[in-house]
C-alpha positions, 0 to 999 in steps of 0.5 A, spaced: 128 843 095 126 851 093 123 852 086 128 851 080 126 855 074 130 854 067 129 861 064 133 861 058 130 867 055 133 870 061 140 867 062 143 873 063 140 875 069 144 875 075 139 873 082 141 877 088 138 876 096 137 879 102 134 877 108 132 884 111 129 891 108 136 894 111 141 889 107 136 890 101 137 897 101 145 897 102 145 892 096 141 897 092 146 903 093 152 899 091 150 894 085 146 896 080 139 893 080 133 893 075 128 888 078 126 888 086 122 882 088 119 884 094 115 881 100 110 883 103 113 882 109 119 883 108 122 882 116 121 887 120 115 889 116 109 887 116 107 891 110 110 893 103 109 900 103 114 903 108 120 898 104 117 900 098 119 908 099 125 906 101 126 903 095 124 908 091 128 913 094 134 910 092 133 906 086 130 907 080 129 899 080 123 895 077 119 892 084 115 887 084 110 885 090 111 877 091 106 875 096 102 869 098 095 874 099 092 877 094 092 884 093 083 884 095 086 880 102 091 886 103 086 891 101 087 893 095 082 893 088 087 893 084 095 894 083 097 900 087 101 904 081 107 904 086 108 897 084 111 896 077 107 888 078 104 883 083 107 875 084 103 871 087 107 865 091 101 861 091 102 861 083 108 862 082 111 857 076 116 858 070 111 861 066 108 866 072 115 868 072 117 869 065 111 873 064 112 878 069 119 879 067 116 880 059 110 885 063 116 890 067 121 890 061 
């Protein structure tokens, strides 16, 4: 079973899912989206920079990088300014998810 979160503070949130960058971009062009959780290795890309450029080109949504890899292991000393936040899959808890939502909004 996946993670289940009780985010009562954010009860009005609707979650959308896309398996690929192309599916996500299609959703971004047809739905109002406030926040994108971008997986570091969303198929078919191996890193987040190219998908992030495509998202920024078509949407003003905030973008949080979701990854199981530390930023340092990705080659960054700090969060790139092109991202609005970072969330580690290894530390994914209701508190960390709530914290990132508060940080970006």
